[in-house]
C-alpha positions as a Markdown table, in Angstrom:
| # | Residue | x | y | z |
|---|---|---|---|---|
| 1 | Met | 164.1 | -22.0 | 108.7 |
| 2 | Glu | 160.6 | -22.1 | 110.2 |
| 3 | Ile | 157.6 | -21.3 | 107.7 |
| 4 | Gln | 154.9 | -19.1 | 108.9 |
| 5 | Thr | 151.5 | -19.0 | 107.6 |
| 6 | Arg | 150.3 | -15.5 | 106.4 |
| 7 | Arg | 148.0 | -15.3 | 109.5 |
| 8 | Glu | 150.8 | -16.0 | 111.9 |
| 9 | Phe | 153.1 | -13.4 | 110.1 |
| 10 | Ile | 150.4 | -10.7 | 110.4 |
| 11 | Ser | 149.7 | -11.6 | 113.9 |
| 12 | Glu | 153.4 | -11.4 | 115.0 |
| 13 | Thr | 154.0 | -8.3 | 112.9 |
| 14 | Gly | 151.0 | -6.6 | 114.6 |
| 15 | Lys | 152.3 | -7.5 | 118.2 |
| 16 | Ala | 155.7 | -6.1 | 117.3 |
| 17 | Thr | 154.2 | -2.9 | 116.1 |
| 18 | Val | 152.0 | -2.5 | 119.1 |
| 19 | Met | 154.9 | -3.2 | 121.5 |
| 20 | Gly | 157.2 | -0.9 | 119.7 |
| 21 | Gly | 154.5 | 1.9 | 119.9 |
| 22 | Leu | 154.1 | 1.4 | 123.6 |
| 23 | Gly | 157.9 | 1.9 | 124.0 |
| 24 | Ala | 157.2 | 5.4 | 122.8 |
| 25 | Phe | 155.1 | 6.0 | 125.9 |
| 26 | Ser | 157.6 | 4.6 | 128.5 |
| 27 | Ser | 158.2 | 6.7 | 131.6 |
| 28 | Ala | 161.7 | 7.7 | 130.5 |
| 29 | Thr | 160.2 | 9.3 | 127.4 |
| 30 | Trp | 157.5 | 11.2 | 129.4 |
| 31 | Glu | 160.2 | 12.4 | 131.9 |
| 32 | Asn | 162.3 | 13.6 | 129.2 |
| 33 | Gln | 159.4 | 15.6 | 127.6 |
| 34 | Leu | 158.5 | 17.1 | 130.9 |
| 35 | His | 162.1 | 17.8 | 132.1 |
| 36 | His | 162.3 | 21.5 | 133.0 |
| 37 | Lys | 158.9 | 22.3 | 131.8 |
| 38 | Phe | 156.3 | 24.6 | 133.3 |
| 39 | Ile | 153.1 | 22.8 | 134.3 |
| 40 | His | 149.9 | 24.8 | 134.5 |
| 41 | His | 146.9 | 22.8 | 135.7 |
| 42 | Val | 143.5 | 24.5 | 135.7 |
| 43 | Tyr | 140.4 | 23.2 | 137.4 |
| 44 | Phe | 136.8 | 24.5 | 136.5 |
| 45 | Trp | 133.6 | 24.2 | 138.5 |
| 46 | Leu | 130.7 | 25.1 | 136.5 |
| 47 | Lys | 127.9 | 27.3 | 137.7 |
| 48 | Arg | 125.4 | 24.6 | 136.2 |
| 49 | Pro | 127.5 | 21.3 | 136.4 |
| 50 | Glu | 124.6 | 19.2 | 135.2 |
| 51 | Asn | 124.1 | 21.5 | 132.0 |
| 52 | Glu | 125.7 | 19.5 | 129.1 |
| 53 | Glu | 125.5 | 22.6 | 126.9 |
| 54 | Asp | 127.5 | 24.5 | 129.3 |
| 55 | Arg | 130.1 | 21.9 | 129.6 |
| 56 | Gly | 130.3 | 21.5 | 125.8 |
| 57 | Lys | 130.9 | 25.2 | 125.4 |
| 58 | Leu | 133.6 | 25.1 | 127.9 |
| 59 | Leu | 135.2 | 22.1 | 126.1 |
| 60 | Gln | 134.9 | 23.7 | 122.7 |
| 61 | Gly | 136.5 | 26.8 | 124.2 |
| 62 | Leu | 139.4 | 24.8 | 125.6 |
| 63 | Arg | 139.9 | 23.1 | 122.2 |
| 64 | Lys | 140.3 | 26.5 | 120.6 |
| 65 | Leu | 142.5 | 27.6 | 123.3 |
| 66 | Ser | 144.9 | 24.7 | 122.7 |
| 67 | Glu | 146.0 | 26.6 | 119.5 |
| 68 | Val | 148.0 | 29.1 | 121.4 |
| 69 | Lys | 151.6 | 28.7 | 120.0 |
| 70 | Thr | 153.5 | 28.5 | 123.4 |
| 71 | Ile | 151.5 | 25.5 | 124.5 |
| 72 | Arg | 153.8 | 22.4 | 124.1 |
| 73 | Met | 151.2 | 19.8 | 125.3 |
| 74 | Ser | 147.7 | 19.9 | 126.6 |
| 75 | His | 145.1 | 17.7 | 128.0 |
| 76 | Ile | 141.4 | 18.3 | 128.7 |
| 77 | Gly | 139.9 | 16.0 | 131.3 |
| 78 | Val | 136.9 | 15.3 | 133.4 |
| 79 | Pro | 136.9 | 13.5 | 136.8 |
| 80 | Ala | 137.8 | 9.9 | 136.5 |
| 81 | Pro | 135.4 | 7.4 | 138.3 |
| 82 | Thr | 137.9 | 6.7 | 141.0 |
| 83 | Lys | 136.9 | 6.6 | 144.6 |
| 84 | Arg | 139.4 | 7.2 | 147.5 |
| 85 | Asp | 139.4 | 9.8 | 150.4 |
| 86 | Val | 142.2 | 11.8 | 148.9 |
| 87 | Ile | 140.5 | 12.3 | 145.4 |
| 88 | Asp | 138.5 | 15.5 | 144.6 |
| 89 | Thr | 135.9 | 14.8 | 141.9 |
| 90 | Ser | 134.0 | 17.9 | 142.5 |
| 91 | Tyr | 135.4 | 19.9 | 139.5 |
| 92 | Ala | 133.7 | 19.6 | 136.1 |
| 93 | Val | 136.6 | 20.0 | 133.7 |
| 94 | Ser | 140.4 | 20.1 | 134.0 |
| 95 | Trp | 142.9 | 21.6 | 131.6 |
| 96 | Leu | 146.6 | 20.6 | 131.9 |
| 97 | Leu | 149.1 | 22.6 | 129.9 |
| 98 | Val | 152.9 | 22.2 | 129.5 |
| 99 | Phe | 155.1 | 25.2 | 128.6 |
| 100 | Asp | 158.7 | 25.2 | 127.9 |
| 101 | Asn | 159.3 | 27.8 | 130.5 |
| 102 | Pro | 157.6 | 30.4 | 132.9 |
| 103 | Ala | 158.0 | 33.1 | 130.1 |
| 104 | Asp | 155.9 | 31.1 | 127.6 |
| 105 | Gln | 153.2 | 30.6 | 130.3 |
| 106 | Glu | 153.2 | 34.3 | 131.0 |
| 107 | Ser | 152.9 | 35.1 | 127.3 |
| 108 | Tyr | 150.0 | 32.5 | 127.0 |
| 109 | Gln | 148.1 | 34.6 | 129.8 |
| 110 | Lys | 148.2 | 37.7 | 127.4 |
| 111 | Asp | 147.6 | 35.8 | 124.2 |
| 112 | Pro | 144.5 | 37.1 | 122.4 |
| 113 | Val | 143.1 | 33.5 | 122.1 |
| 114 | His | 143.3 | 33.1 | 125.8 |
| 115 | Leu | 141.8 | 36.5 | 126.5 |
| 116 | Lys | 138.9 | 35.7 | 124.1 |
| 117 | Phe | 138.4 | 32.3 | 125.8 |
| 118 | Ile | 138.0 | 34.1 | 129.2 |
| 119 | Glu | 135.6 | 36.6 | 127.6 |
| 120 | Glu | 133.4 | 34.0 | 126.0 |
| 121 | Cys | 133.5 | 31.3 | 128.7 |
| 122 | Ser | 134.0 | 32.9 | 132.1 |
| 123 | Ser | 130.2 | 33.2 | 132.7 |
| 124 | Leu | 130.0 | 29.4 | 132.7 |
| 125 | Trp | 132.1 | 28.8 | 135.7 |
| 126 | Glu | 131.6 | 29.7 | 139.5 |
| 127 | Lys | 135.3 | 28.8 | 140.5 |
| 128 | Val | 138.6 | 28.2 | 138.9 |
| 129 | Ile | 141.7 | 26.9 | 140.7 |
| 130 | Val | 145.1 | 26.9 | 139.1 |
| 131 | Tyr | 148.1 | 24.9 | 140.2 |
| 132 | Asp | 151.5 | 25.7 | 138.6 |
| 133 | Ser | 154.6 | 23.7 | 139.1 |
| 134 | Ile | 158.2 | 23.6 | 138.1 |
| 135 | Glu | 160.9 | 21.0 | 139.0 |
| 136 | Pro | 162.7 | 21.6 | 142.3 |
| 137 | Gly | 165.7 | 23.7 | 141.7 |
| 138 | Ser | 164.4 | 25.1 | 138.5 |
């Protein structure tokens, strides 16, 4: 039996923990979580894109909006610093939502939290584009 120092034991245990945790994010796991889900991706263009206060108010509104019960997963994003001809980085903020089904997404559209978000934040944006998607054959 090989004897490890305390430092070696902690290092090996830490590596095993990290690798085990990364397994939770495997593509198979994500695919299972997204299987037969309704994807709702919203892109916002602000009237004043350089105004940090406006961006902050929109981000705060989206965080509140994430409390809607029918939302399974959400992600608030800003354009990544990637540069390729096919990438559109002209938007200010993106809002990715995952619902269990189209009915839950429809319920979200009428939810009082969503309606309040529109009331409080719609003056901030000049354009919104939404991409909804489902799996083929769903």
